[in-house]
C-alpha positions, 0 to 999 in steps of 0.5 A, spaced: 468 274 070 464 273 076 463 267 080 458 264 084 461 267 091 460 274 089 454 274 084 448 274 089 440 270 088 434 271 092 433 265 098 426 268 100 426 275 101 434 274 103 439 275 097 445 270 098 451 269 094 449 264 088 453 258 091 450 258 098 443 258 095 443 251 093 446 249 101 441 253 103 435 250 099 438 242 101 438 244 109 431 246 108 428 240 105 433 236 110 428 239 115 421 238 113 422 231 109 418 227 114 413 231 115 413 233 107 407 229 105 403 231 112 404 239 111 402 238 104 395 235 106 395 240 111 397 247 108 392 246 101 387 243 105 389 237 101 388 240 094 395 239 092 393 233 089 387 234 085 392 240 082 397 234 081 391 229 077 390 235 073 397 235 071 397 228 070 391 228 066 394 233 062 401 228 061 399 225 055 402 219 059 401 211 056 403 205 057 411 204 056 413 211 056 419 214 060 417 220 064 422 224 068 419 227 075 424 232 077 424 235 085 420 228 085 420 229 092 416 224 095 413 221 090 406 223 088 406 223 081 411 218 079 406 213 084 401 215 078 406 215 072 409 208 075 401 206 074 400 208 068 406 207 063 405 200 066 411 194 066 413 196 059 415 204 061 420 207 066 419 213 071 425 216 073 424 220 080 430 225 080 431 230 087 437 234 088 436 232 096 438 225 099 433 226 105 427 227 099 429 222 095 429 216 101 422 218 103 420 217 097 423 211 095 420 208 101 414 210 101 412 207 094 416 201 096 412 201 101 405 201 096 408 196 092 411 201 087 418 197 085 419 195 076 419 200 073 421 206 079 429 209 078 431 214 084 437 218 082 439 224 086 440 229 080 441 237 080 435 240 074 441 244 072 445 239 070 441 233 069 446 226 069 441 223 061 443 222 054 439 227 050 432 226 047 431 220 052 424 222 056 418 223 053 414 227 059 419 230 063 415 234 070 416 238 075 412 240 081 412 246 086 420 244 085 422 250 080 422 256 084 427 251 089 432 252 083 438 256 083 438 257 076 431 256 072 433 258 065 439 254 065 434 248 068 429 249 064 434 248 058 437 242 061 430 239 061 429 240 053 435 237 052 433 230 056 427 231 052 425 226 045 423 231 040 415 230 041 415 230 048 412 235 053 414 239 059 409 241 064 411 246 070 406 245 076 408 251 081 405 256 085 403 262 081 400 270 082 393 270 084 389 273 079 383 276 083 386 282 088 381 280 093 384 273 093 392 274 093 391 279 099 387 273 102 392 268 100 398 274 103 395 273 111 395 266 110 402 265 107 405 269 113 402 269 118 398 262 118 403 258 114 410 258 119 405 257 125 402 250 122 410 249 120 412 250 127 406 246 130 406 239 125 413 240 123 416 243 128 419 248 124 416 255 123 422 258 119 423 254 113 416 254 112 416 262 112 422 261 106 417 257 102 412 262 103 418 267 100 420 262 095 413 263 092 413 270 092 420 271 089 418 265 083 416 268 076 409 270 074 405 266 068 408 271 063 414 271 065 415 263 066 411 262 059 417 267 057 422 263 059 420 257 057 420 259 049 426 263 051 429 255 053 427 253 046 420 249 048 414 250 043 406 251 044 407 254 051 401 255 055 399 255 062 392 254 066 391 257 072 388 253 078 385 255 084 384 263 082 392 263 080 395 259 086 397 255 082 399 254 075 400 248 069 406 251 065 406 246 059 411 246 053 413 242 047 420 240 043 420 238 036 
């Protein structure tokens, strides 16, 4: 049997030992945590806010529900879910990276989001929650950084309640060749330089651009979700497929 030191996996365009990826990804997010929100606005020209709003609108969230926001980072989705589930509901902001979790906790508390939000440092592959715990699970721009994506999808299914839904918002594959070419130029020539100027870190943003290209395309991710056990899996391309929102249900 192979162990995590003998198996290799993608870290951007590099091949690394499977057991090393989690630590390498942690280094990236430790570096970018404090500038993460600013860089999101700069990199996407603010459009990430529309993608996240669409995700919330597609979630079916209602008062009193219990929501898990995995790789919730600085809490953009958690903030909106908190307002919608109200005092009888609960939102768990989970992230494997403590630096990101601290930034998210401080930001939400400064905005008055208290009472119905809980913060948990957790690995998506081994979620520390009971079976059938959540009505809704989201993971936005986080799945591509997970070492064992299939294992994470299965872990999410386990903690999702019957009738609940998973929403995966992630960078994907542009559907138009012209858009794809322009996106490649932007990602590999402009984005790292933005990272250098704004966050003082070009290398981390080079990795993030590479990780997007290595992430499964729309149909492949749909198949992975179906293999994990989700039903009625669909996806919607946003901004020409630069981003896609995948949805699946547990019955």
